[in-house]
Structure formats: structure tokens, C-alpha cells
PAKOL-63837 format. One record per residue (C-alpha): residue in three letters; x, y, z. Coordinates in nm, 4 decimals. Example, Ala and Ser with C-alpha at 12.3 -4.5 7.8 and 13.67 -1.06 7.14 Angstrom:
SITE   res         xx         yy         zz
SITE   ala     1.2300    -0.4500     0.7800
SITE   ser     1.3670    -0.1060     0.7140
end
This chain:
SITE   res         xx         yy         zz
SITE   gly     9.0282    -5.9852     6.1214
SITE   val     9.3307    -5.7590     6.1183
SITE   arg     9.3613    -5.5574     5.7999
SITE   thr     9.6972    -5.5293     5.6289
SITE   leu     9.8121    -5.1917     5.5032
SITE   leu    10.1145    -5.1910     5.2745
SITE   ile    10.2810    -4.8526     5.2213
SITE   ile    10.5329    -4.8329     4.9350
SITE   val    10.7694    -4.5358     4.9016
SITE   asn    11.0905    -4.5219     4.6984
SITE   cys    11.3090    -4.3501     4.9645
SITE   pro    11.3188    -4.4643     5.3261
SITE   asp    11.4053    -4.1096     5.4424
SITE   phe    11.1005    -3.9750     5.2577
SITE   phe    10.8843    -4.2248     5.4473
SITE   leu    11.0275    -4.1050     5.7794
SITE   ser    10.9908    -3.7357     5.6977
SITE   his    10.6514    -3.7505     5.5253
SITE   arg    10.4510    -4.0613     5.6232
SITE   lys    10.5783    -4.1861     5.9602
SITE   glu    10.3030    -4.0272     6.1729
SITE   leu    10.0363    -4.1709     5.9455
SITE   ala    10.1823    -4.5223     5.9708
SITE   ile    10.2019    -4.4983     6.3513
SITE   glu     9.8389    -4.3833     6.3737
SITE   ala     9.7292    -4.6674     6.1420
SITE   val     9.8912    -4.9145     6.3835
SITE   asn     9.7009    -4.7471     6.6692
SITE   arg     9.3798    -4.7947     6.4710
SITE   gly     9.4426    -5.1690     6.4480
SITE   phe     9.6037    -5.2023     6.1050
SITE   glu     9.8934    -5.4346     6.0483
SITE   val    10.1285    -5.1923     5.8749
SITE   val    10.4039    -5.3085     5.6391
SITE   ile    10.6510    -5.0648     5.4817
SITE   ala    10.8448    -5.1278     5.1599
SITE   thr    11.1130    -4.8876     5.0366
SITE   gly    11.4339    -4.8710     4.8371
SITE   asp    11.7738    -4.8884     5.0008
SITE   gly    11.9121    -4.6390     5.2514
SITE   asp    12.0376    -4.5984     5.6075
SITE   ala    11.6936    -4.4835     5.7208
SITE   thr    11.5592    -4.8395     5.6837
SITE   arg    11.7155    -4.9180     6.0234
SITE   glu    11.5045    -4.6486     6.1876
SITE   ile    11.1900    -4.7823     6.0204
SITE   val    11.2609    -5.1267     6.1687
SITE   ser    11.3428    -4.9782     6.5095
SITE   leu    10.9985    -4.8117     6.5103
SITE   gly    10.8585    -5.1652     6.5062
SITE   phe    10.7432    -5.1845     6.1430
SITE   glu    10.7853    -5.4882     5.9245
SITE   his    11.0077    -5.3561     5.6444
SITE   his    11.0777    -5.4953     5.2973
SITE   his    11.3571    -5.3837     5.0706
SITE   leu    11.2802    -5.3116     4.7029
SITE   arg    11.5293    -5.2642     4.4179
SITE   ile    11.3897    -4.9191     4.3493
SITE   ser    11.5513    -4.5756     4.3442
SITE   arg    11.4238    -4.2250     4.2787
SITE   phe    11.6649    -4.1731     3.9901
SITE   asn    11.6180    -4.2632     3.6263
SITE   asn    11.7763    -4.6022     3.5855
SITE   ser    11.8169    -4.8483     3.3042
SITE   leu    11.5140    -5.0365     3.1800
SITE   val    11.6450    -5.3533     3.3485
SITE   asp    11.6571    -5.1769     3.6879
SITE   glu    11.3026    -5.0497     3.6423
SITE   val    11.1753    -5.3958     3.5498
SITE   leu    11.3410    -5.5399     3.8623
SITE   ala    11.1799    -5.2686     4.0767
SITE   ala    10.8378    -5.3433     3.9285
SITE   phe    10.8947    -5.7168     3.9758
SITE   asp    10.9878    -5.6691     4.3446
SITE   ile    10.6646    -5.4785     4.4035
SITE   phe    10.4619    -5.7441     4.2220
SITE   lys    10.6267    -6.0265     4.4196
SITE   leu    10.5705    -5.8526     4.7547
SITE   cys    10.2037    -5.7739     4.6837
SITE   his    10.1450    -6.1271     4.5611
SITE   arg    10.2875    -6.2646     4.8859
SITE   leu    10.1204    -6.0234     5.1281
SITE   asn     9.7915    -5.9727     4.9442
SITE   pro     9.7269    -5.6500     5.1397
SITE   asp     9.3740    -5.5267     5.2130
SITE   leu     9.4912    -5.1757     5.1343
SITE   leu     9.7851    -5.0658     4.9214
SITE   his     9.9081    -4.7065     4.9729
SITE   leu    10.1500    -4.5970     4.6988
SITE   val    10.3530    -4.2796     4.7475
SITE   thr    10.5492    -4.0990     4.4714
SITE   leu    10.5658    -4.1704     4.1008
SITE   lys    10.7452    -4.5055     4.0561
SITE   pro    10.5548    -4.6874     4.3322
SITE   ile    10.2302    -4.5473     4.1839
SITE   leu    10.3122    -4.6770     3.8347
SITE   tyr    10.4479    -5.0207     3.9303
SITE   gly    10.2165    -5.0707     4.2276
SITE   gly     9.9179    -4.9569     4.0221
SITE   ile     9.9865    -5.2099     3.7474
SITE   thr    10.0333    -5.4773     4.0163
SITE   ala     9.7046    -5.3850     4.1870
SITE   arg     9.5148    -5.4370     3.8638
SITE   leu     9.6905    -5.7618     3.7688
SITE   leu     9.6474    -5.9128     4.1164
SITE   arg     9.3025    -5.7561     4.1646
SITE   leu     9.3979    -5.6118     4.5018
SITE   pro     9.0882    -5.4898     4.6874
SITE   ala     9.1772    -5.1235     4.7516
SITE   val     9.4483    -4.8806     4.6396
SITE   ile     9.5507    -4.5270     4.7318
SITE   phe     9.7718    -4.3310     4.4960
SITE   ala     9.9476    -4.0428     4.6697
SITE   val    10.0809    -3.7987     4.4154
SITE   ala    10.3558    -3.6014     4.5857
SITE   gly    10.4240    -3.3506     4.3097
SITE   leu    10.4876    -3.4706     3.9591
SITE   gly    10.8615    -3.4195     3.9729
SITE   ser    11.0728    -3.3376     3.6753
SITE   val    10.8774    -3.5549     3.4322
SITE   phe    10.6067    -3.2955     3.3874
SITE   val    10.8350    -2.9939     3.3734
SITE   gly    11.1161    -3.1338     3.1540
SITE   gly    11.0853    -3.0170     2.7944
SITE   thr    11.3212    -3.2576     2.6186
SITE   val    11.2021    -3.5146     2.3661
SITE   arg    11.2871    -3.7916     2.6097
SITE   tyr    11.0711    -3.6350     2.8802
SITE   lys    10.7826    -3.5800     2.6395
SITE   ala    10.7960    -3.9477     2.5396
SITE   leu    10.8135    -4.0467     2.9063
SITE   arg    10.5170    -3.8229     2.9866
SITE   tyr    10.3130    -3.9920     2.7137
SITE   leu    10.4005    -4.3363     2.8513
SITE   ile    10.3214    -4.2341     3.2088
SITE   leu     9.9814    -4.0915     3.1151
SITE   trp     9.9055    -4.4140     2.9296
SITE   ile     9.9937    -4.6165     3.2437
SITE   phe     9.7832    -4.3798     3.4575
SITE   lys     9.4812    -4.4489     3.2379
SITE   phe     9.5371    -4.8232     3.2805
SITE   ile     9.5792    -4.8158     3.6596
SITE   phe     9.2834    -4.5812     3.7127
SITE   lys     9.0520    -4.8490     3.5788
SITE   his     9.0872    -5.0239     3.9162
SITE   pro     8.7390    -5.0700     4.0679
SITE   asn     8.8278    -4.9233     4.4105
SITE   phe     9.0896    -4.6499     4.4323
SITE   lys     9.1476    -4.2958     4.5524
SITE   val     9.4051    -4.0448     4.4299
SITE   ile     9.5375    -3.8087     4.6955
SITE   ile     9.6582    -3.4901     4.5325
SITE   gln     9.8518    -3.2114     4.7005
SITE   asn     9.7962    -2.9037     4.4890
SITE   ser     9.5345    -2.7476     4.2633
SITE   asn     9.7553    -2.7703     3.9547
SITE   asp     9.7957    -3.1500     3.9839
SITE   phe     9.4216    -3.1720     4.0527
SITE   lys     9.3424    -3.0071     3.7184
SITE   leu     9.6084    -3.2139     3.5412
SITE   phe     9.4565    -3.5423     3.6581
SITE   glu     9.1058    -3.4261     3.5871
SITE   thr     9.1861    -3.3329     3.2267
SITE   cys     9.4560    -3.5843     3.1284
SITE   cys     9.3130    -3.8886     3.3013
SITE   asn     8.9416    -3.7998     3.2984
SITE   leu     8.9229    -3.8628     3.6718
SITE   arg     8.5963    -3.7917     3.8478
SITE   his     8.6031    -3.5621     4.1492
SITE   asp     8.4896    -3.8352     4.3838
SITE   ser     8.7965    -4.0443     4.3043
SITE   met     9.0299    -3.7580     4.3991
SITE   glu     9.0974    -3.5965     4.7329
SITE   met     9.3087    -3.2868     4.7897
SITE   ile     9.5290    -3.2867     5.0986
SITE   lys     9.7800    -3.0036     5.0907
SITE   gly    10.1108    -3.1631     5.1820
SITE   ser    10.2037    -3.4113     5.4502
SITE   gly    10.1469    -3.1767     5.7412
SITE   val    10.3797    -3.0497     6.0080
SITE   ser    10.4091    -3.0976     6.3837
SITE   leu    10.2877    -2.7708     6.5349
SITE   ser    10.4585    -2.8478     6.8664
SITE   ile    10.8044    -2.9014     6.7115
SITE   tyr    10.7743    -2.6230     6.4560
SITE   lys    10.6723    -2.3170     6.6516
SITE   pro    10.7711    -1.9497     6.6464
SITE   ser    11.0586    -1.8296     6.8613
SITE   val    10.9423    -1.6826     7.1893
SITE   lys    11.1777    -1.3867     7.1874
SITE   ile    11.1763    -1.1554     6.8889
SITE   lys    11.5325    -1.0955     6.7742
SITE   lys    11.6637    -0.7453     6.8320
SITE   ser    11.9876    -0.8186     6.6445
SITE   ser    12.0930    -0.5762     6.3730
SITE   thr    12.1309    -0.8344     6.0962
SITE   ala    11.8270    -1.0075     5.9511
SITE   val    11.8755    -1.3722     5.8524
SITE   val    11.7372    -1.4778     5.5126
SITE   leu    11.7035    -1.8565     5.5148
SITE   phe    11.7060    -2.1143     5.2336
SITE   ala    11.6717    -2.4849     5.3172
SITE   ala    11.6356    -2.7600     5.0541
SITE   arg    11.8349    -3.0108     4.8528
SITE   leu    12.0700    -2.7980     4.6455
SITE   leu    11.9101    -2.8682     4.3093
SITE   lys    11.9034    -2.5977     4.0435
SITE   glu    11.5250    -2.6284     4.0212
SITE   lys    11.4883    -2.5517     4.3920
SITE   gly    11.6134    -2.2049     4.3021
SITE   ile    11.9456    -2.1979     4.4874
SITE   leu    12.1173    -2.0041     4.2044
SITE   asp    11.8417    -1.7403     4.2113
SITE   phe    11.8840    -1.7174     4.5885
SITE   ile    12.2572    -1.6508     4.5419
SITE   glu    12.1868    -1.3888     4.2722
SITE   ala    11.9300    -1.2127     4.4931
SITE   ala    12.1938    -1.2068     4.7682
SITE   arg    12.4343    -1.0442     4.5224
SITE   ile    12.1790    -0.7772     4.4250
SITE   leu    12.1009    -0.6871     4.7868
SITE   asn    12.4681    -0.7023     4.8787
SITE   gln    12.5425    -0.4406     4.6120
SITE   lys    12.2753    -0.2202     4.7707
SITE   asn    12.4701    -0.2517     5.0974
SITE   met    12.1786    -0.4120     5.2788
SITE   lys    12.3127    -0.5768     5.5921
SITE   leu    12.1643    -0.9257     5.5638
SITE   lys    12.2817    -1.2792     5.6318
SITE   phe    12.1872    -1.5210     5.3548
SITE   arg    12.2025    -1.8645     5.5163
SITE   val    12.1820    -2.1891     5.3191
SITE   phe    12.1058    -2.5349     5.4597
SITE   gly    12.0783    -2.8489     5.2515
SITE   arg    12.2785    -3.1296     5.1061
SITE   leu    12.4557    -3.1320     4.7760
SITE   asp    12.2741    -3.4165     4.6041
SITE   asn    12.5681    -3.5574     4.4064
SITE   gln    12.3618    -3.8424     4.2680
SITE   ser    12.1309    -3.6016     4.0917
SITE   pro    12.2439    -3.4504     3.7611
SITE   arg    12.0326    -3.1487     3.8552
SITE   ser    12.2369    -3.0657     4.1624
SITE   val    12.4531    -2.7532     4.1734
SITE   ser    12.8242    -2.8177     4.2103
SITE   tyr    13.0213    -2.7681     4.5295
SITE   asp    13.2326    -2.5070     4.3475
SITE   val    12.9312    -2.2852     4.2850
SITE   ile    12.8421    -2.2890     4.6552
SITE   gln    13.2061    -2.2411     4.7565
SITE   ser    13.2537    -1.9391     4.5310
SITE   ala    12.9332    -1.7765     4.6662
SITE   val    13.0691    -1.8323     5.0178
SITE   ser    13.4081    -1.6826     4.9319
SITE   glu    13.2352    -1.3766     4.7826
SITE   asn    13.0570    -1.3382     5.1183
SITE   leu    12.7182    -1.3717     4.9519
SITE   ile    12.5973    -1.6698     5.1559
SITE   glu    12.6823    -1.8800     5.4594
SITE   tyr    12.6671    -2.2488     5.3673
SITE   cys    12.5895    -2.4567     5.6748
SITE   gly    12.5559    -2.8056     5.5211
SITE   glu    12.2752    -3.0296     5.6413
SITE   thr    12.0930    -2.9826     5.9681
SITE   asn    11.8750    -3.2248     6.1592
SITE   asp    11.7087    -2.9389     6.3465
SITE   val    11.5496    -2.7185     6.0818
SITE   ala    11.3027    -2.5821     6.3388
SITE   lys    11.5854    -2.4275     6.5422
SITE   glu    11.7333    -2.2625     6.2316
SITE   met    11.3915    -2.1315     6.1318
SITE   arg    11.3459    -1.9715     6.4718
SITE   arg    11.6747    -1.7856     6.4195
SITE   ala    11.5691    -1.6510     6.0809
SITE   ser    11.3714    -1.3394     5.9858
SITE   ile    11.2332    -1.4613     5.6524
SITE   phe    11.2240    -1.7860     5.4517
SITE   val    11.3025    -1.7777     5.0799
SITE   tyr    11.2214    -2.0651     4.8440
SITE   pro    11.2517    -1.9759     4.4726
SITE   ser    11.1614    -2.3231     4.3460
SITE   tyr    11.0397    -2.4221     3.9993
SITE   tyr    11.0671    -2.7948     4.0757
SITE   gly    10.7698    -3.0306     4.0329
SITE   glu    10.6417    -3.0004     4.3885
SITE   gly    10.3448    -3.1451     4.5757
SITE   val    10.3313    -2.8891     4.8520
SITE   pro    10.6878    -2.8430     4.9799
SITE   lys    10.7022    -2.9567     5.3420
SITE   val    10.9638    -2.6939     5.4211
SITE   leu    10.7092    -2.4184     5.3437
SITE   leu    10.4624    -2.5711     5.5901
SITE   glu    10.7406    -2.5853     5.8491
SITE   ala    10.8384    -2.2227     5.7878
SITE   ala    10.4756    -2.1102     5.8258
SITE   ala    10.4432    -2.3057     6.1510
SITE   cys    10.7560    -2.1279     6.2797
SITE   gly    10.5894    -1.7959     6.2008
SITE   leu    10.8276    -1.7078     5.9195
SITE   pro    10.7152    -1.4796     5.6383
SITE   ile    10.7826    -1.6615     5.3102
SITE   val    10.8985    -1.5381     4.9713
SITE   thr    10.8390    -1.8129     4.7157
SITE   thr    10.7523    -1.8577     4.3495
SITE   asp    10.4129    -1.8427     4.1866
SITE   his    10.4562    -2.2081     4.0990
SITE   pro    10.2300    -2.5136     4.1574
SITE   gly    10.2685    -2.6381     4.5140
SITE   cys    10.4591    -2.3317     4.6340
SITE   arg    10.1647    -2.1000     4.5769
SITE   asp     9.9416    -2.3497     4.7611
SITE   ala    10.1431    -2.3011     5.0802
SITE   ile    10.1025    -1.9258     5.1278
SITE   leu     9.8411    -1.6532     5.1212
SITE   asp     9.9925    -1.3916     4.8934
SITE   asn    10.0668    -1.0621     5.0713
SITE   ile     9.9290    -1.2065     5.3963
SITE   thr    10.1709    -1.4821     5.5027
SITE   gly    10.4300    -1.4082     5.2365
SITE   val    10.4909    -1.2890     4.8831
SITE   leu    10.4762    -1.4733     4.5505
SITE   val    10.7327    -1.3832     4.2847
SITE   pro    10.7832    -1.5084     3.9269
SITE   ala    11.0127    -1.8121     3.8993
SITE   lys    11.3706    -1.7697     3.7735
SITE   ser    11.3753    -1.3968     3.8467
SITE   pro    11.6453    -1.2978     4.0986
SITE   ala    11.5555    -0.9281     4.0594
SITE   asp    11.1935    -0.9847     4.1669
SITE   leu    11.3160    -1.2097     4.4455
SITE   ala    11.5561    -0.9466     4.5772
SITE   phe    11.2874    -0.6777     4.5556
SITE   ala    11.0368    -0.8906     4.7526
SITE   ile    11.2928    -0.9705     5.0260
SITE   glu    11.3782    -0.6019     5.0550
SITE   gln    11.0105    -0.4999     5.0710
SITE   val    10.9146    -0.7538     5.3382
SITE   leu    11.2166    -0.6882     5.5599
SITE   gly    11.1901    -0.3117     5.5120
SITE   asp    10.8450    -0.2839     5.6649
SITE   lys    10.8499    -0.3829     6.0332
SITE   ser    10.4742    -0.3763     6.0892
SITE   arg    10.4098    -0.5832     5.7750
SITE   leu    10.6781    -0.8281     5.8888
SITE   ala    10.5105    -0.8662     6.2280
SITE   ser    10.1658    -0.9220     6.0790
SITE   met    10.3031    -1.1774     5.8320
SITE   arg    10.4694    -1.3683     6.1164
SITE   glu    10.1403    -1.3885     6.3000
SITE   ser     9.9333    -1.4798     5.9923
SITE   ala    10.1819    -1.7517     5.8897
SITE   arg    10.1454    -1.9324     6.2215
SITE   ile     9.7653    -1.8984     6.2133
SITE   leu     9.7557    -2.0449     5.8607
SITE   ala     9.9699    -2.3398     5.9749
SITE   glu     9.7401    -2.4010     6.2731
SITE   gln     9.4308    -2.3937     6.0527
SITE   lys     9.5561    -2.5855     5.7504
SITE   phe     9.8887    -2.7632     5.7935
SITE   ser     9.8750    -2.9593     6.1189
SITE   val    10.0080    -3.3152     6.0795
SITE   asp     9.7245    -3.4397     6.3040
SITE   glu     9.4686    -3.3021     6.0583
SITE   val     9.6514    -3.4597     5.7643
SITE   val     9.6758    -3.7963     5.9403
SITE   ser     9.3078    -3.8006     6.0325
SITE   ser     9.2092    -3.7096     5.6733
SITE   his     9.4129    -4.0107     5.5542
SITE   ile     9.2630    -4.2443     5.8145
SITE   lys     8.9156    -4.1353     5.7034
SITE   ile     9.0072    -4.2176     5.3409
SITE   tyr     9.1396    -4.5593     5.4549
SITE   his     8.8130    -4.6236     5.6323
SITE   asp     8.5948    -4.5084     5.3412
SITE   ile     8.7772    -4.7107     5.0772
SITE   leu     8.7689    -5.0275     5.2893
SITE   thr     8.3982    -4.9892     5.3669
SITE   lys     8.3306    -4.9244     4.9985
SITE   asn     8.5158    -5.2463     4.9263
SITE   lys     8.2888    -5.4457     5.1563
SITE   lys     7.9962    -5.3305     4.9419
SITE   his     8.1791    -5.4480     4.6300
SITE   val     8.2285    -5.8003     4.7604
end
């Protein structure tokens, strides 16, 4: 019979940007695919792609206990009704609530996709430490399911799960990121002869994504009279307490340190116009998709020696790793890379080659489909 695959993600836009191709391929392979997400405009696009979509009372922010219980209840109710053959849970809350559900309802097969462990594992406050303890306790409970696989994006998370949750290697699989379309993200054909190099930053404007360090590095290089354009794309995430304020961005613009261009729905085009991509993040990342995109566009990358970020580059070959929260090191690395034309050219070439070998979305999708197949066949043996 037709096998039902239920994919649960908290944000509909995250589903579209990170899991859409996988869901489409699963349909092509004969799965009946159902998507469940929290609220958002992007749900309309999910429906227009032909997927059955269910709305959950879930959000990616820390809500009251009541809200979290409702979110968990929605997931339980949906799984109880659909009884999916395969449950694919993406990001932390769906993993926790869906994992508990899978054990209570004895669902046949579950995939936990850890997309970076977010702020929970980097926050140092008492509240975060308590939360971390609770989450690890839930992990231990949900990983007693008889038939599951954890998909992990970076080597740091791999070690974390191995040590904290005593997971065996055969229950984990490392897939670096969600892949990138090599035909959409490709290097620009003509090499720019313009006098001013463009230094590009693109991400949600959260402090942990390193936007303030980017602005400080711009200030340092500006004082050295280096003629560079520091260009920033990304939305001010007002809902997040970790977002930088509009005033901070505005004052950097008025000091002529950066150009703030708001959001773009064509990052590839902006990447082709840039000379170098800078991403000074210390956020809890899986493998940042934007770094895969930059590599595919043949952009040399300067990023932090931080879990997830370091997994996306080959140091001194496709880019340069710098310590987190250090604008001086960041500025120095940008200056070094841009100052050496032959190194710049070889980094451009190596970045694209790395993307072709490691980051293609087709590769990532087929790795997932293989996991789907393996876990469902394993389940037949269990029955």
C-alpha cells in the first residue's frame, strides 16, 4: 500500500527553504506526504505545491508552558489520526514533542533531524542550563524508540549526541546541511573589474549571527581607507529578543560603514555581485545554508571557527576561519583574502568545487530517501 510520510517543522518558511525538494522527491517515490507546521504566510505556498498541510499551534520562540503543552497536544492528535508509517521531525520542538508522541503511540519509524541545537546549548543562564537538563532527559526517553535514526549536520552535534545520549553510531547519520541547488546558485560568468570589492553579509539580523562584529570589522577597514562596500541583507527579526535594533543598523548606515538592503528573495544574484562572503556567527547552527549557497556561487568565505560554520569550509582553501566575537581578526582575514588576487581566484574555484562535491541538494535528497528506505525495511523485519 501507499506509505504515509509526515514531516513536522515549526516554521513553514523553513520547510520551503530547507525540506521542500526532499518532500517533492518523496512524492515522486510513491509516498503520501503530509506536512505539518506552525502558522505563517508560507503555508499557502505549501498547499499550492499540492501537499496536504496541517496547522499546529507551535512557534520557534520560547512560549508559556500552556502554549508548549498545546503544541505537543496538536502533534499528538495529528499523529494519532494519521498513524504515519514514517514520522520525520525537523528542529528541536518537533523532535521533543513528536518523539514523545512516537513512543506513546508506538509509531513504526521515526527520523529526528537535528538542525543545529539553537540557543539552548549555547545559552549560559540558569534557565538555559535547567532547560538543557530537561531536554537531555527527554532525548534519552525518545531515543528508546525501537526504530529511529538521528540525522545530524555537524561533527560537534555528532559528538554531543554520542556522549550525552549514549547513541550508537548506527543510529546516527551525518548529512552536512540541507543542500543547495547548484543550477540556481552558480558563480557569475564575468569576473568583476570594478574598483570596489563587495563584502557581503546575509542572515537574520541576530546578534549571534555576528552582525555587530561585521559592522566593527567594516569600521576597522574603513579607518584604514580600504575602498570596500560592506553590504548587508536580512530581516530584522523583531519577534526575537536576540535581534539587533533598527537604530544600530541605521547608525552604521549613516556612518557609511554598511549598505543595508533589507530582505532579498534572490540571494544568488547578490552573491554573484559580491567578492567575498562574511559570516561571523556564534549561533547554534546545523550547517548554515547560506554558507553552502555562497560556496556554490564561488565566493570565498570568512566565517568563525564555530560548530556548523567550520563544517562548511576548507580552511585556507575555500575560505578562512577566524575566532568568534573578534572583529579585529575578522577585519584582518577580509583584508588578507581581498589583498591577494591569485589566492582570491583559487578560493573562488575551490569553493565551487567543494559545493559540487559535497553540498548538492540532489545528493542530500537521495541520502534522505535512502534513510527512509532503510528504516522502513528495517521496520518490516521488526513486525
